[in-house]
PDBQT receptor file of N, H, CA, C and O in Angstrom, charges set to zero:
ATOM      1  N   MET A   1     -21.544  20.684  -3.935  1.00  0.00    +0.000 N 
ATOM      2  CA  MET A   1     -21.480  21.698  -2.903  1.00  0.00    +0.000 C 
ATOM      3  C   MET A   1     -20.504  21.237  -1.832  1.00  0.00    +0.000 C 
ATOM      4  O   MET A   1     -20.626  20.118  -1.335  1.00  0.00    +0.000 OA
ATOM      5  N   ALA A   2     -19.548  22.064  -1.468  1.00  0.00    +0.000 N 
ATOM      6  H   ALA A   2     -19.449  22.973  -1.872  1.00  0.00    +0.000 HD
ATOM      7  CA  ALA A   2     -18.589  21.732  -0.415  1.00  0.00    +0.000 C 
ATOM      8  C   ALA A   2     -19.149  22.149   0.939  1.00  0.00    +0.000 C 
ATOM      9  O   ALA A   2     -19.676  23.250   1.097  1.00  0.00    +0.000 OA
ATOM     10  N   LEU A   3     -19.027  21.263   1.899  1.00  0.00    +0.000 N 
ATOM     11  H   LEU A   3     -18.599  20.369   1.771  1.00  0.00    +0.000 HD
ATOM     12  CA  LEU A   3     -19.466  21.550   3.260  1.00  0.00    +0.000 C 
ATOM     13  C   LEU A   3     -18.248  21.638   4.160  1.00  0.00    +0.000 C 
ATOM     14  O   LEU A   3     -17.266  20.926   3.949  1.00  0.00    +0.000 OA
ATOM     15  N   GLY A   4     -18.301  22.504   5.162  1.00  0.00    +0.000 N 
ATOM     16  H   GLY A   4     -19.098  23.083   5.334  1.00  0.00    +0.000 HD
ATOM     17  CA  GLY A   4     -17.203  22.586   6.111  1.00  0.00    +0.000 C 
ATOM     18  C   GLY A   4     -16.057  23.413   5.589  1.00  0.00    +0.000 C 
ATOM     19  O   GLY A   4     -16.217  24.238   4.690  1.00  0.00    +0.000 OA
ATOM     20  N   ARG A   5     -14.891  23.178   6.172  1.00  0.00    +0.000 N 
ATOM     21  H   ARG A   5     -14.761  22.508   6.902  1.00  0.00    +0.000 HD
ATOM     22  CA  ARG A   5     -13.686  23.919   5.812  1.00  0.00    +0.000 C 
ATOM     23  C   ARG A   5     -12.657  22.971   5.217  1.00  0.00    +0.000 C 
ATOM     24  O   ARG A   5     -12.647  21.779   5.522  1.00  0.00    +0.000 OA
ATOM     25  N   SER A   6     -11.794  23.509   4.371  1.00  0.00    +0.000 N 
ATOM     26  H   SER A   6     -11.801  24.478   4.124  1.00  0.00    +0.000 HD
ATOM     27  CA  SER A   6     -10.753  22.677   3.782  1.00  0.00    +0.000 C 
ATOM     28  C   SER A   6      -9.728  22.303   4.849  1.00  0.00    +0.000 C 
ATOM     29  O   SER A   6      -9.622  22.969   5.879  1.00  0.00    +0.000 OA
ATOM     30  N   VAL A   7      -8.985  21.249   4.600  1.00  0.00    +0.000 N 
ATOM     31  H   VAL A   7      -9.071  20.707   3.763  1.00  0.00    +0.000 HD
ATOM     32  CA  VAL A   7      -7.988  20.784   5.554  1.00  0.00    +0.000 C 
ATOM     33  C   VAL A   7      -6.597  20.950   4.979  1.00  0.00    +0.000 C 
ATOM     34  O   VAL A   7      -6.413  20.951   3.762  1.00  0.00    +0.000 OA
ATOM     35  N   ALA A   8      -5.608  21.093   5.869  1.00  0.00    +0.000 N 
ATOM     36  H   ALA A   8      -5.758  21.092   6.858  1.00  0.00    +0.000 HD
ATOM     37  CA  ALA A   8      -4.218  21.225   5.451  1.00  0.00    +0.000 C 
ATOM     38  C   ALA A   8      -3.546  19.864   5.322  1.00  0.00    +0.000 C 
ATOM     39  O   ALA A   8      -2.623  19.693   4.526  1.00  0.00    +0.000 OA
ATOM     40  N   LYS A   9      -4.016  18.893   6.112  1.00  0.00    +0.000 N 
ATOM     41  H   LYS A   9      -4.766  19.033   6.759  1.00  0.00    +0.000 HD
ATOM     42  CA  LYS A   9      -3.415  17.565   6.122  1.00  0.00    +0.000 C 
ATOM     43  C   LYS A   9      -4.501  16.558   6.451  1.00  0.00    +0.000 C 
ATOM     44  O   LYS A   9      -5.396  16.841   7.248  1.00  0.00    +0.000 OA
ATOM     45  N   LEU A  10      -4.427  15.397   5.848  1.00  0.00    +0.000 N 
ATOM     46  H   LEU A  10      -3.700  15.167   5.200  1.00  0.00    +0.000 HD
ATOM     47  CA  LEU A  10      -5.392  14.340   6.112  1.00  0.00    +0.000 C 
ATOM     48  C   LEU A  10      -4.663  13.177   6.770  1.00  0.00    +0.000 C 
ATOM     49  O   LEU A  10      -3.764  12.587   6.171  1.00  0.00    +0.000 OA
ATOM     50  N   ASN A  11      -5.048  12.844   8.001  1.00  0.00    +0.000 N 
ATOM     51  H   ASN A  11      -5.779  13.324   8.487  1.00  0.00    +0.000 HD
ATOM     52  CA  ASN A  11      -4.459  11.713   8.724  1.00  0.00    +0.000 C 
ATOM     53  C   ASN A  11      -5.406  10.525   8.647  1.00  0.00    +0.000 C 
ATOM     54  O   ASN A  11      -6.614  10.672   8.831  1.00  0.00    +0.000 OA
ATOM     55  N   VAL A  12      -4.855   9.350   8.373  1.00  0.00    +0.000 N 
ATOM     56  H   VAL A  12      -3.873   9.230   8.223  1.00  0.00    +0.000 HD
ATOM     57  CA  VAL A  12      -5.636   8.119   8.338  1.00  0.00    +0.000 C 
ATOM     58  C   VAL A  12      -4.984   7.144   9.311  1.00  0.00    +0.000 C 
ATOM     59  O   VAL A  12      -3.792   6.854   9.209  1.00  0.00    +0.000 OA
ATOM     60  N   GLY A  13      -5.775   6.641  10.256  1.00  0.00    +0.000 N 
ATOM     61  H   GLY A  13      -6.743   6.877  10.339  1.00  0.00    +0.000 HD
ATOM     62  CA  GLY A  13      -5.259   5.688  11.236  1.00  0.00    +0.000 C 
ATOM     63  C   GLY A  13      -6.103   4.429  11.245  1.00  0.00    +0.000 C 
ATOM     64  O   GLY A  13      -7.327   4.499  11.353  1.00  0.00    +0.000 OA
ATOM     65  N   GLN A  14      -5.464   3.289  11.133  1.00  0.00    +0.000 N 
ATOM     66  H   GLN A  14      -4.470   3.232  11.045  1.00  0.00    +0.000 HD
ATOM     67  CA  GLN A  14      -6.159   2.009  11.191  1.00  0.00    +0.000 C 
ATOM     68  C   GLN A  14      -5.824   1.371  12.529  1.00  0.00    +0.000 C 
ATOM     69  O   GLN A  14      -4.668   1.054  12.810  1.00  0.00    +0.000 OA
ATOM     70  N   LEU A  15      -6.846   1.188  13.344  1.00  0.00    +0.000 N 
ATOM     71  H   LEU A  15      -7.785   1.445  13.116  1.00  0.00    +0.000 HD
ATOM     72  CA  LEU A  15      -6.644   0.688  14.700  1.00  0.00    +0.000 C 
ATOM     73  C   LEU A  15      -7.460  -0.570  14.920  1.00  0.00    +0.000 C 
ATOM     74  O   LEU A  15      -8.430  -0.812  14.201  1.00  0.00    +0.000 OA
ATOM     75  N   GLY A  16      -7.095  -1.350  15.875  1.00  0.00    +0.000 N 
ATOM     76  H   GLY A  16      -6.307  -1.153  16.459  1.00  0.00    +0.000 HD
ATOM     77  CA  GLY A  16      -7.850  -2.545  16.221  1.00  0.00    +0.000 C 
ATOM     78  C   GLY A  16      -7.394  -3.096  17.559  1.00  0.00    +0.000 C 
ATOM     79  O   GLY A  16      -7.653  -4.258  17.871  1.00  0.00    +0.000 OA
ATOM     80  N   ASN A  17      -6.722  -2.280  18.349  1.00  0.00    +0.000 N 
ATOM     81  H   ASN A  17      -6.512  -1.336  18.095  1.00  0.00    +0.000 HD
ATOM     82  CA  ASN A  17      -6.163  -2.776  19.594  1.00  0.00    +0.000 C 
ATOM     83  C   ASN A  17      -7.153  -2.773  20.758  1.00  0.00    +0.000 C 
ATOM     84  O   ASN A  17      -6.922  -3.492  21.730  1.00  0.00    +0.000 OA
ATOM     85  N   VAL A  18      -8.232  -2.010  20.713  1.00  0.00    +0.000 N 
ATOM     86  H   VAL A  18      -8.420  -1.426  19.923  1.00  0.00    +0.000 HD
ATOM     87  CA  VAL A  18      -9.199  -1.945  21.806  1.00  0.00    +0.000 C 
ATOM     88  C   VAL A  18     -10.469  -2.705  21.457  1.00  0.00    +0.000 C 
ATOM     89  O   VAL A  18     -11.046  -3.381  22.309  1.00  0.00    +0.000 OA
ATOM     90  N   THR A  19     -10.897  -2.601  20.237  1.00  0.00    +0.000 N 
ATOM     91  H   THR A  19     -10.429  -2.052  19.545  1.00  0.00    +0.000 HD
ATOM     92  CA  THR A  19     -12.107  -3.295  19.788  1.00  0.00    +0.000 C 
ATOM     93  C   THR A  19     -11.701  -4.481  18.913  1.00  0.00    +0.000 C 
ATOM     94  O   THR A  19     -10.633  -4.459  18.301  1.00  0.00    +0.000 OA
ATOM     95  N   PRO A  20     -12.543  -5.515  18.847  1.00  0.00    +0.000 N 
ATOM     96  CA  PRO A  20     -12.155  -6.713  18.098  1.00  0.00    +0.000 C 
ATOM     97  C   PRO A  20     -12.134  -6.526  16.579  1.00  0.00    +0.000 C 
ATOM     98  O   PRO A  20     -11.532  -7.340  15.880  1.00  0.00    +0.000 OA
ATOM     99  N   GLN A  21     -12.764  -5.493  16.058  1.00  0.00    +0.000 N 
ATOM    100  H   GLN A  21     -13.253  -4.831  16.626  1.00  0.00    +0.000 HD
ATOM    101  CA  GLN A  21     -12.781  -5.302  14.616  1.00  0.00    +0.000 C 
ATOM    102  C   GLN A  21     -11.845  -4.149  14.224  1.00  0.00    +0.000 C 
ATOM    103  O   GLN A  21     -11.612  -3.226  15.005  1.00  0.00    +0.000 OA
ATOM    104  N   LEU A  22     -11.330  -4.223  13.026  1.00  0.00    +0.000 N 
ATOM    105  H   LEU A  22     -11.519  -4.972  12.391  1.00  0.00    +0.000 HD
ATOM    106  CA  LEU A  22     -10.521  -3.140  12.482  1.00  0.00    +0.000 C 
ATOM    107  C   LEU A  22     -11.430  -1.962  12.185  1.00  0.00    +0.000 C 
ATOM    108  O   LEU A  22     -12.513  -2.141  11.628  1.00  0.00    +0.000 OA
ATOM    109  N   HIS A  23     -11.013  -0.774  12.546  1.00  0.00    +0.000 N 
ATOM    110  H   HIS A  23     -10.133  -0.628  12.999  1.00  0.00    +0.000 HD
ATOM    111  CA  HIS A  23     -11.751   0.415  12.151  1.00  0.00    +0.000 C 
ATOM    112  C   HIS A  23     -10.754   1.478  11.718  1.00  0.00    +0.000 C 
ATOM    113  O   HIS A  23      -9.606   1.492  12.163  1.00  0.00    +0.000 OA
ATOM    114  N   VAL A  24     -11.204   2.351  10.859  1.00  0.00    +0.000 N 
ATOM    115  H   VAL A  24     -12.136   2.340  10.498  1.00  0.00    +0.000 HD
ATOM    116  CA  VAL A  24     -10.332   3.352  10.254  1.00  0.00    +0.000 C 
ATOM    117  C   VAL A  24     -10.817   4.743  10.640  1.00  0.00    +0.000 C 
ATOM    118  O   VAL A  24     -12.003   5.053  10.530  1.00  0.00    +0.000 OA
ATOM    119  N   HIS A  25      -9.898   5.562  11.089  1.00  0.00    +0.000 N 
ATOM    120  H   HIS A  25      -8.935   5.309  11.179  1.00  0.00    +0.000 HD
ATOM    121  CA  HIS A  25     -10.188   6.955  11.401  1.00  0.00    +0.000 C 
ATOM    122  C   HIS A  25      -9.591   7.824  10.299  1.00  0.00    +0.000 C 
ATOM    123  O   HIS A  25      -8.425   7.665   9.937  1.00  0.00    +0.000 OA
ATOM    124  N   VAL A  26     -10.387   8.731   9.775  1.00  0.00    +0.000 N 
ATOM    125  H   VAL A  26     -11.335   8.860  10.069  1.00  0.00    +0.000 HD
ATOM    126  CA  VAL A  26      -9.911   9.708   8.800  1.00  0.00    +0.000 C 
ATOM    127  C   VAL A  26     -10.129  11.068   9.435  1.00  0.00    +0.000 C 
ATOM    128  O   VAL A  26     -11.265  11.472   9.681  1.00  0.00    +0.000 OA
ATOM    129  N   VAL A  27      -9.035  11.775   9.700  1.00  0.00    +0.000 N 
ATOM    130  H   VAL A  27      -8.112  11.447   9.499  1.00  0.00    +0.000 HD
ATOM    131  CA  VAL A  27      -9.104  13.027  10.448  1.00  0.00    +0.000 C 
ATOM    132  C   VAL A  27      -8.488  14.146   9.613  1.00  0.00    +0.000 C 
ATOM    133  O   VAL A  27      -7.301  14.110   9.291  1.00  0.00    +0.000 OA
ATOM    134  N   GLY A  28      -9.303  15.133   9.268  1.00  0.00    +0.000 N 
ATOM    135  H   GLY A  28     -10.268  15.162   9.530  1.00  0.00    +0.000 HD
ATOM    136  CA  GLY A  28      -8.799  16.314   8.577  1.00  0.00    +0.000 C 
ATOM    137  C   GLY A  28      -8.161  17.245   9.599  1.00  0.00    +0.000 C 
ATOM    138  O   GLY A  28      -8.766  17.545  10.629  1.00  0.00    +0.000 OA
ATOM    139  N   ARG A  29      -6.947  17.705   9.322  1.00  0.00    +0.000 N 
ATOM    140  H   ARG A  29      -6.456  17.462   8.486  1.00  0.00    +0.000 HD
ATOM    141  CA  ARG A  29      -6.220  18.558  10.264  1.00  0.00    +0.000 C 
ATOM    142  C   ARG A  29      -5.944  19.927   9.648  1.00  0.00    +0.000 C 
ATOM    143  O   ARG A  29      -5.717  20.054   8.445  1.00  0.00    +0.000 OA
ATOM    144  N   ARG A  30      -5.968  20.941  10.502  1.00  0.00    +0.000 N 
ATOM    145  H   ARG A  30      -6.152  20.838  11.479  1.00  0.00    +0.000 HD
ATOM    146  CA  ARG A  30      -5.648  22.318  10.120  1.00  0.00    +0.000 C 
ATOM    147  C   ARG A  30      -4.738  22.920  11.185  1.00  0.00    +0.000 C 
ATOM    148  O   ARG A  30      -4.810  22.521  12.348  1.00  0.00    +0.000 OA
ATOM    149  N   PRO A  31      -3.889  23.865  10.817  1.00  0.00    +0.000 N 
ATOM    150  CA  PRO A  31      -3.008  24.487  11.813  1.00  0.00    +0.000 C 
ATOM    151  C   PRO A  31      -3.761  25.166  12.968  1.00  0.00    +0.000 C 
ATOM    152  O   PRO A  31      -3.175  25.400  14.025  1.00  0.00    +0.000 OA
ATOM    153  N   ASP A  32      -5.041  25.482  12.783  1.00  0.00    +0.000 N 
ATOM    154  H   ASP A  32      -5.517  25.292  11.925  1.00  0.00    +0.000 HD
ATOM    155  CA  ASP A  32      -5.778  26.137  13.872  1.00  0.00    +0.000 C 
ATOM    156  C   ASP A  32      -6.499  25.150  14.786  1.00  0.00    +0.000 C 
ATOM    157  O   ASP A  32      -7.229  25.580  15.679  1.00  0.00    +0.000 OA
ATOM    158  N   ASP A  33      -6.316  23.818  14.591  1.00  0.00    +0.000 N 
ATOM    159  H   ASP A  33      -5.723  23.470  13.865  1.00  0.00    +0.000 HD
ATOM    160  CA  ASP A  33      -6.967  22.902  15.532  1.00  0.00    +0.000 C 
ATOM    161  C   ASP A  33      -6.137  22.843  16.817  1.00  0.00    +0.000 C 
ATOM    162  O   ASP A  33      -4.919  23.022  16.788  1.00  0.00    +0.000 OA
ATOM    163  N   ALA A  34      -6.803  22.592  17.931  1.00  0.00    +0.000 N 
ATOM    164  H   ALA A  34      -7.792  22.446  17.955  1.00  0.00    +0.000 HD
ATOM    165  CA  ALA A  34      -6.185  22.702  19.256  1.00  0.00    +0.000 C 
ATOM    166  C   ALA A  34      -5.007  21.752  19.457  1.00  0.00    +0.000 C 
ATOM    167  O   ALA A  34      -4.109  22.054  20.242  1.00  0.00    +0.000 OA
ATOM    168  N   ALA A  35      -4.989  20.627  18.776  1.00  0.00    +0.000 N 
ATOM    169  H   ALA A  35      -5.718  20.381  18.138  1.00  0.00    +0.000 HD
ATOM    170  CA  ALA A  35      -3.920  19.643  18.975  1.00  0.00    +0.000 C 
ATOM    171  C   ALA A  35      -2.775  19.775  17.978  1.00  0.00    +0.000 C 
ATOM    172  O   ALA A  35      -1.766  19.083  18.109  1.00  0.00    +0.000 OA
ATOM    173  N   TRP A  36      -2.910  20.643  16.991  1.00  0.00    +0.000 N 
ATOM    174  H   TRP A  36      -3.730  21.206  16.884  1.00  0.00    +0.000 HD
ATOM    175  CA  TRP A  36      -1.909  20.773  15.923  1.00  0.00    +0.000 C 
ATOM    176  C   TRP A  36      -0.556  21.098  16.506  1.00  0.00    +0.000 C 
ATOM    177  O   TRP A  36      -0.507  21.930  17.412  1.00  0.00    +0.000 OA
ATOM    178  N   PRO A  37       0.526  20.532  16.079  1.00  0.00    +0.000 N 
ATOM    179  CA  PRO A  37       0.671  19.485  15.086  1.00  0.00    +0.000 C 
ATOM    180  C   PRO A  37       0.715  18.090  15.710  1.00  0.00    +0.000 C 
ATOM    181  O   PRO A  37       1.029  17.118  15.022  1.00  0.00    +0.000 OA
ATOM    182  N   GLY A  38       0.410  17.980  16.988  1.00  0.00    +0.000 N 
ATOM    183  H   GLY A  38       0.155  18.769  17.547  1.00  0.00    +0.000 HD
ATOM    184  CA  GLY A  38       0.449  16.687  17.666  1.00  0.00    +0.000 C 
ATOM    185  C   GLY A  38      -0.740  15.814  17.312  1.00  0.00    +0.000 C 
ATOM    186  O   GLY A  38      -1.598  16.207  16.522  1.00  0.00    +0.000 OA
ATOM    187  N   PRO A  39      -0.788  14.621  17.903  1.00  0.00    +0.000 N 
ATOM    188  CA  PRO A  39      -1.899  13.708  17.629  1.00  0.00    +0.000 C 
ATOM    189  C   PRO A  39      -3.202  14.206  18.247  1.00  0.00    +0.000 C 
ATOM    190  O   PRO A  39      -3.187  14.885  19.273  1.00  0.00    +0.000 OA
ATOM    191  N   VAL A  40      -4.321  13.868  17.623  1.00  0.00    +0.000 N 
ATOM    192  H   VAL A  40      -4.333  13.316  16.789  1.00  0.00    +0.000 HD
ATOM    193  CA  VAL A  40      -5.621  14.270  18.159  1.00  0.00    +0.000 C 
ATOM    194  C   VAL A  40      -6.059  13.349  19.287  1.00  0.00    +0.000 C 
ATOM    195  O   VAL A  40      -6.906  13.726  20.097  1.00  0.00    +0.000 OA
ATOM    196  N   TRP A  41      -5.498  12.153  19.354  1.00  0.00    +0.000 N 
ATOM    197  H   TRP A  41      -4.810  11.847  18.696  1.00  0.00    +0.000 HD
ATOM    198  CA  TRP A  41      -5.909  11.171  20.354  1.00  0.00    +0.000 C 
ATOM    199  C   TRP A  41      -5.485  11.636  21.743  1.00  0.00    +0.000 C 
ATOM    200  O   TRP A  41      -4.315  11.945  21.971  1.00  0.00    +0.000 OA
ATOM    201  N   GLY A  42      -6.429  11.684  22.657  1.00  0.00    +0.000 N 
ATOM    202  H   GLY A  42      -7.379  11.433  22.471  1.00  0.00    +0.000 HD
ATOM    203  CA  GLY A  42      -6.137  12.018  24.043  1.00  0.00    +0.000 C 
ATOM    204  C   GLY A  42      -5.935  13.498  24.309  1.00  0.00    +0.000 C 
ATOM    205  O   GLY A  42      -5.514  13.866  25.405  1.00  0.00    +0.000 OA
ATOM    206  N   HIS A  43      -6.218  14.346  23.355  1.00  0.00    +0.000 N 
ATOM    207  H   HIS A  43      -6.560  14.047  22.464  1.00  0.00    +0.000 HD
ATOM    208  CA  HIS A  43      -6.058  15.787  23.547  1.00  0.00    +0.000 C 
ATOM    209  C   HIS A  43      -7.410  16.404  23.879  1.00  0.00    +0.000 C 
ATOM    210  O   HIS A  43      -8.382  16.198  23.153  1.00  0.00    +0.000 OA
ATOM    211  N   GLY A  44      -7.477  17.154  24.961  1.00  0.00    +0.000 N 
ATOM    212  H   GLY A  44      -6.687  17.322  25.551  1.00  0.00    +0.000 HD
ATOM    213  CA  GLY A  44      -8.715  17.849  25.305  1.00  0.00    +0.000 C 
ATOM    214  C   GLY A  44      -9.775  16.911  25.858  1.00  0.00    +0.000 C 
ATOM    215  O   GLY A  44      -9.494  15.762  26.199  1.00  0.00    +0.000 OA
ATOM    216  N   VAL A  45     -10.997  17.422  25.942  1.00  0.00    +0.000 N 
ATOM    217  H   VAL A  45     -11.225  18.356  25.665  1.00  0.00    +0.000 HD
ATOM    218  CA  VAL A  45     -12.138  16.683  26.470  1.00  0.00    +0.000 C 
ATOM    219  C   VAL A  45     -13.104  16.395  25.320  1.00  0.00    +0.000 C 
ATOM    220  O   VAL A  45     -13.413  17.284  24.526  1.00  0.00    +0.000 OA
ATOM    221  N   ALA A  46     -13.574  15.158  25.236  1.00  0.00    +0.000 N 
ATOM    222  H   ALA A  46     -13.322  14.436  25.880  1.00  0.00    +0.000 HD
ATOM    223  CA  ALA A  46     -14.521  14.794  24.178  1.00  0.00    +0.000 C 
ATOM    224  C   ALA A  46     -15.818  15.578  24.347  1.00  0.00    +0.000 C 
ATOM    225  O   ALA A  46     -16.335  15.714  25.456  1.00  0.00    +0.000 OA
ATOM    226  N   GLU A  47     -16.335  16.087  23.236  1.00  0.00    +0.000 N 
ATOM    227  H   GLU A  47     -15.915  15.976  22.335  1.00  0.00    +0.000 HD
ATOM    228  CA  GLU A  47     -17.601  16.822  23.233  1.00  0.00    +0.000 C 
ATOM    229  C   GLU A  47     -18.500  16.243  22.148  1.00  0.00    +0.000 C 
ATOM    230  O   GLU A  47     -18.059  16.007  21.023  1.00  0.00    +0.000 OA
ATOM    231  N   GLY A  48     -19.749  16.020  22.492  1.00  0.00    +0.000 N 
ATOM    232  H   GLY A  48     -20.107  16.212  23.405  1.00  0.00    +0.000 HD
ATOM    233  CA  GLY A  48     -20.696  15.518  21.508  1.00  0.00    +0.000 C 
ATOM    234  C   GLY A  48     -21.100  16.596  20.516  1.00  0.00    +0.000 C 
ATOM    235  O   GLY A  48     -20.983  17.789  20.794  1.00  0.00    +0.000 OA
ATOM    236  N   TYR A  49     -21.574  16.164  19.365  1.00  0.00    +0.000 N 
ATOM    237  H   TYR A  49     -21.669  15.195  19.139  1.00  0.00    +0.000 HD
ATOM    238  CA  TYR A  49     -22.097  17.094  18.381  1.00  0.00    +0.000 C 
ATOM    239  C   TYR A  49     -23.443  17.641  18.842  1.00  0.00    +0.000 C 
ATOM    240  O   TYR A  49     -24.227  16.915  19.454  1.00  0.00    +0.000 OA
ATOM    241  N   GLY A  50     -23.720  18.904  18.558  1.00  0.00    +0.000 N 
ATOM    242  H   GLY A  50     -23.083  19.494  18.061  1.00  0.00    +0.000 HD
ATOM    243  CA  GLY A  50     -25.057  19.445  18.696  1.00  0.00    +0.000 C 
ATOM    244  C   GLY A  50     -25.904  18.922  17.542  1.00  0.00    +0.000 C 
ATOM    245  O   GLY A  50     -25.367  18.385  16.573  1.00  0.00    +0.000 OA
ATOM    246  N   VAL A  51     -27.198  19.072  17.635  1.00  0.00    +0.000 N 
ATOM    247  H   VAL A  51     -27.634  19.509  18.422  1.00  0.00    +0.000 HD
ATOM    248  CA  VAL A  51     -28.102  18.528  16.617  1.00  0.00    +0.000 C 
ATOM    249  C   VAL A  51     -27.769  19.075  15.231  1.00  0.00    +0.000 C 
ATOM    250  O   VAL A  51     -27.673  18.308  14.273  1.00  0.00    +0.000 OA
ATOM    251  N   GLU A  52     -27.594  20.377  15.113  1.00  0.00    +0.000 N 
ATOM    252  H   GLU A  52     -27.672  21.001  15.891  1.00  0.00    +0.000 HD
ATOM    253  CA  GLU A  52     -27.319  20.975  13.800  1.00  0.00    +0.000 C 
ATOM    254  C   GLU A  52     -25.985  20.498  13.233  1.00  0.00    +0.000 C 
ATOM    255  O   GLU A  52     -25.896  20.164  12.051  1.00  0.00    +0.000 OA
ATOM    256  N   ALA A  53     -24.948  20.466  14.069  1.00  0.00    +0.000 N 
ATOM    257  H   ALA A  53     -25.020  20.738  15.028  1.00  0.00    +0.000 HD
ATOM    258  CA  ALA A  53     -23.631  20.010  13.606  1.00  0.00    +0.000 C 
ATOM    259  C   ALA A  53     -23.679  18.543  13.207  1.00  0.00    +0.000 C 
ATOM    260  O   ALA A  53     -23.053  18.152  12.222  1.00  0.00    +0.000 OA
ATOM    261  N   LEU A  54     -24.409  17.728  13.953  1.00  0.00    +0.000 N 
ATOM    262  H   LEU A  54     -24.918  18.046  14.753  1.00  0.00    +0.000 HD
ATOM    263  CA  LEU A  54     -24.542  16.316  13.617  1.00  0.00    +0.000 C 
ATOM    264  C   LEU A  54     -25.241  16.143  12.275  1.00  0.00    +0.000 C 
ATOM    265  O   LEU A  54     -24.819  15.328  11.455  1.00  0.00    +0.000 OA
ATOM    266  N   GLU A  55     -26.304  16.901  12.048  1.00  0.00    +0.000 N 
ATOM    267  H   GLU A  55     -26.647  17.563  12.714  1.00  0.00    +0.000 HD
ATOM    268  CA  GLU A  55     -27.018  16.816  10.771  1.00  0.00    +0.000 C 
ATOM    269  C   GLU A  55     -26.126  17.241   9.613  1.00  0.00    +0.000 C 
ATOM    270  O   GLU A  55     -26.181  16.644   8.538  1.00  0.00    +0.000 OA
ATOM    271  N   MET A  56     -25.302  18.271   9.822  1.00  0.00    +0.000 N 
ATOM    272  H   MET A  56     -25.258  18.757  10.695  1.00  0.00    +0.000 HD
ATOM    273  CA  MET A  56     -24.374  18.703   8.767  1.00  0.00    +0.000 C 
ATOM    274  C   MET A  56     -23.329  17.626   8.482  1.00  0.00    +0.000 C 
ATOM    275  O   MET A  56     -23.006  17.365   7.323  1.00  0.00    +0.000 OA
ATOM    276  N   ALA A  57     -22.796  16.998   9.541  1.00  0.00    +0.000 N 
ATOM    277  H   ALA A  57     -23.058  17.210  10.482  1.00  0.00    +0.000 HD
ATOM    278  CA  ALA A  57     -21.791  15.939   9.352  1.00  0.00    +0.000 C 
ATOM    279  C   ALA A  57     -22.403  14.752   8.633  1.00  0.00    +0.000 C 
ATOM    280  O   ALA A  57     -21.779  14.182   7.737  1.00  0.00    +0.000 OA
ATOM    281  N   LEU A  58     -23.599  14.375   9.005  1.00  0.00    +0.000 N 
ATOM    282  H   LEU A  58     -24.106  14.837   9.732  1.00  0.00    +0.000 HD
ATOM    283  CA  LEU A  58     -24.272  13.264   8.323  1.00  0.00    +0.000 C 
ATOM    284  C   LEU A  58     -24.524  13.580   6.856  1.00  0.00    +0.000 C 
ATOM    285  O   LEU A  58     -24.320  12.731   5.988  1.00  0.00    +0.000 OA
ATOM    286  N   ALA A  59     -24.970  14.808   6.580  1.00  0.00    +0.000 N 
ATOM    287  H   ALA A  59     -25.136  15.498   7.285  1.00  0.00    +0.000 HD
ATOM    288  CA  ALA A  59     -25.222  15.217   5.190  1.00  0.00    +0.000 C 
ATOM    289  C   ALA A  59     -23.943  15.179   4.375  1.00  0.00    +0.000 C 
ATOM    290  O   ALA A  59     -23.958  14.748   3.222  1.00  0.00    +0.000 OA
ATOM    291  N   ALA A  60     -22.824  15.629   4.961  1.00  0.00    +0.000 N 
ATOM    292  H   ALA A  60     -22.812  15.980   5.897  1.00  0.00    +0.000 HD
ATOM    293  CA  ALA A  60     -21.547  15.621   4.250  1.00  0.00    +0.000 C 
ATOM    294  C   ALA A  60     -21.108  14.182   3.968  1.00  0.00    +0.000 C 
ATOM    295  O   ALA A  60     -20.616  13.888   2.879  1.00  0.00    +0.000 OA
ATOM    296  N   GLY A  61     -21.283  13.290   4.937  1.00  0.00    +0.000 N 
ATOM    297  H   GLY A  61     -21.683  13.528   5.822  1.00  0.00    +0.000 HD
ATOM    298  CA  GLY A  61     -20.920  11.890   4.740  1.00  0.00    +0.000 C 
ATOM    299  C   GLY A  61     -21.769  11.232   3.669  1.00  0.00    +0.000 C 
ATOM    300  O   GLY A  61     -21.263  10.491   2.826  1.00  0.00    +0.000 OA
ATOM    301  N   ARG A  62     -23.057  11.508   3.710  1.00  0.00    +0.000 N 
ATOM    302  H   ARG A  62     -23.468  12.110   4.395  1.00  0.00    +0.000 HD
ATOM    303  CA  ARG A  62     -23.956  10.935   2.688  1.00  0.00    +0.000 C 
ATOM    304  C   ARG A  62     -23.593  11.444   1.297  1.00  0.00    +0.000 C 
ATOM    305  O   ARG A  62     -23.591  10.682   0.331  1.00  0.00    +0.000 OA
ATOM    306  N   GLU A  63     -23.284  12.741   1.203  1.00  0.00    +0.000 N 
ATOM    307  H   GLU A  63     -23.286  13.360   1.988  1.00  0.00    +0.000 HD
ATOM    308  CA  GLU A  63     -22.918  13.301  -0.093  1.00  0.00    +0.000 C 
ATOM    309  C   GLU A  63     -21.616  12.653  -0.603  1.00  0.00    +0.000 C 
ATOM    310  O   GLU A  63     -21.506  12.305  -1.779  1.00  0.00    +0.000 OA
ATOM    311  N   ALA A  64     -20.644  12.499   0.295  1.00  0.00    +0.000 N 
ATOM    312  H   ALA A  64     -20.733  12.782   1.250  1.00  0.00    +0.000 HD
ATOM    313  CA  ALA A  64     -19.373  11.903  -0.090  1.00  0.00    +0.000 C 
ATOM    314  C   ALA A  64     -19.544  10.461  -0.566  1.00  0.00    +0.000 C 
ATOM    315  O   ALA A  64     -18.822  10.000  -1.450  1.00  0.00    +0.000 OA
ATOM    316  N   LEU A  65     -20.514   9.752   0.032  1.00  0.00    +0.000 N 
ATOM    317  H   LEU A  65     -21.101  10.126   0.749  1.00  0.00    +0.000 HD
ATOM    318  CA  LEU A  65     -20.768   8.364  -0.343  1.00  0.00    +0.000 C 
ATOM    319  C   LEU A  65     -21.777   8.225  -1.476  1.00  0.00    +0.000 C 
ATOM    320  O   LEU A  65     -22.066   7.113  -1.919  1.00  0.00    +0.000 OA
ATOM    321  N   GLY A  66     -22.311   9.343  -1.944  1.00  0.00    +0.000 N 
ATOM    322  H   GLY A  66     -22.076  10.246  -1.584  1.00  0.00    +0.000 HD
ATOM    323  CA  GLY A  66     -23.278   9.325  -3.032  1.00  0.00    +0.000 C 
ATOM    324  C   GLY A  66     -24.631   8.765  -2.626  1.00  0.00    +0.000 C 
ATOM    325  O   GLY A  66     -25.333   8.172  -3.445  1.00  0.00    +0.000 OA
ATOM    326  N   LEU A  67     -24.995   8.951  -1.373  1.00  0.00    +0.000 N 
ATOM    327  H   LEU A  67     -24.424   9.433  -0.708  1.00  0.00    +0.000 HD
ATOM    328  CA  LEU A  67     -26.290   8.440  -0.875  1.00  0.00    +0.000 C 
ATOM    329  C   LEU A  67     -27.349   9.498  -0.898  1.00  0.00    +0.000 C 
ATOM    330  O   LEU A  67     -28.489   9.238  -0.514  1.00  0.00    +0.000 OA
TER     331      LEU A  67
């Protein structure tokens, strides 16, 4: 079962300049996102997930990882 919407481009960024450990960001991009086609970093105001959206994101991650 597919959750969410398909993406037009997949950006992968490996960073480690602020935190001591390497971490990887995988960001699905679509032409209708507010920052398109620029970088998502520093664009707009950060907003937390609502409970339902968080549960959907967790379910999608678990499914992708086969958990």
